[in-house]
C-alpha positions in Angstrom: 74.4 87.5 100.3 77.0 87.4 103.1 80.6 87.2 101.9 82.8 84.6 103.6 85.6 86.2 105.7 89.2 85.1 105.1 90.5 84.6 108.6 94.1 83.9 107.4 94.3 87.4 106.0 93.1 88.8 109.3 95.9 86.9 111.0 98.4 88.3 108.5 97.2 91.8 109.1 97.6 91.4 112.9 101.2 90.3 112.4 101.8 93.2 110.0 100.4 95.7 112.5 102.6 94.3 115.2 105.6 94.6 112.9 104.7 98.2 112.1 104.6 98.9 115.9 107.9 97.2 116.4 109.5 99.1 113.5 108.3 102.4 114.8 109.4 101.6 118.3 112.9 100.9 117.1 113.0 104.1 115.0 115.4 106.0 117.4 117.7 103.0 117.9 120.5 104.0 115.5 123.9 102.6 115.9 123.2 99.0 116.9 123.5 96.9 113.7 121.3 94.1 115.1 118.4 96.4 115.9 118.9 98.3 112.6 118.5 94.9 110.8 115.3 94.1 112.8 113.9 97.5 112.1 114.7 97.2 108.4 113.0 93.8 108.2 109.9 95.2 110.0 109.6 98.2 107.8 110.7 96.6 104.5 107.6 94.6 103.6 104.7 95.7 105.9 103.2 98.4 103.8 103.6 96.7 100.4 101.9 93.6 101.9 99.1 95.8 103.4 98.6 97.3 99.9 98.5 93.8 98.3 96.0 92.5 100.8 93.8 95.7 100.4 94.0 95.2 96.6 93.1 91.5 96.9 90.1 92.3 99.0 88.9 95.1 96.7 85.7 94.2 94.8 84.8 95.5 91.4 81.2 96.1 92.5 82.2 98.8 95.1 80.6 102.1 94.1 82.7 105.2 93.6 80.7 107.1 96.2 81.2 104.4 98.8 85.0 104.8 98.3 84.6 108.6 98.7 82.6 108.2 101.9 84.9 105.7 103.6 88.3 106.6 102.3 88.5 110.2 100.8 86.3 112.0 103.4 88.2 110.7 106.4 91.5 111.4 104.7 90.5 115.0 104.0 88.9 115.6 107.4 91.8 114.3 109.4 94.4 116.0 107.2 92.7 119.3 107.7 92.4 118.7 111.5 96.1 117.7 111.6 97.1 120.8 109.6 95.1 123.1 111.9 96.8 121.6 115.0 100.2 121.8 113.3 99.6 125.5 112.5 98.7 126.2 116.2 101.8 124.4 117.5 104.4 125.2 114.8 104.6 128.9 113.8 106.3 128.3 110.4 104.2 125.4 109.4 103.6 125.1 105.6 100.2 123.7 104.6 100.3 121.2 101.8 97.4 119.1 100.2 100.0 116.9 98.5 101.2 115.5 101.8 98.3 114.2 104.0 98.9 114.1 107.8 100.3 111.1 109.6 98.8 107.8 108.3 96.2 109.5 106.0 98.5 108.9 103.0 97.4 105.2 103.1 93.7 106.1 102.8 94.5 108.5 99.9 96.6 105.8 98.2 93.9 103.2 98.7 91.2 105.6 97.3 93.3 106.2 94.2 93.9 102.4 93.8 90.2 101.6 94.1 89.2 104.4 91.7 91.7 103.2 89.1 90.4 99.7 89.7 86.9 100.8 88.9 88.1 102.5 85.7 90.2 99.6 84.6 
C-alpha cells in the first residue's frame, strides 16, 4: 500500500534547509547585532524542528536492519572517510568515534531515536 505524502512537511523542510544555509553563511559575521540576531533565529529552531519532523514521520513498522542500512552504515562510512582525510591534512588530528564527521551526527542521532522508538 502506497503511503500518502505530506507535502506541507516537505515545504517546511525546504524552508528549514534554506535557514540552515543562511545561518551557516552568516557564521563569520560577528559584531553586527542585526546579523547576529538573524543568525540566532536561523540556527535556534532548525535542527529541533528537523528532529521533530523526522520523529513524526518515523513508523513503528520500520525494521531494525533497515535503519542500520540507511542510517548507521552511511554514518560510519562517511565518518571514517572524513577522519582519513583529516589525518592526511592535519598532522595532529585525533580520531574519535564519539564525534562523527560534519553532518553525520544527525544520522547517528536519528538512528538512536529510531532504535529507541522500536524498543519503546
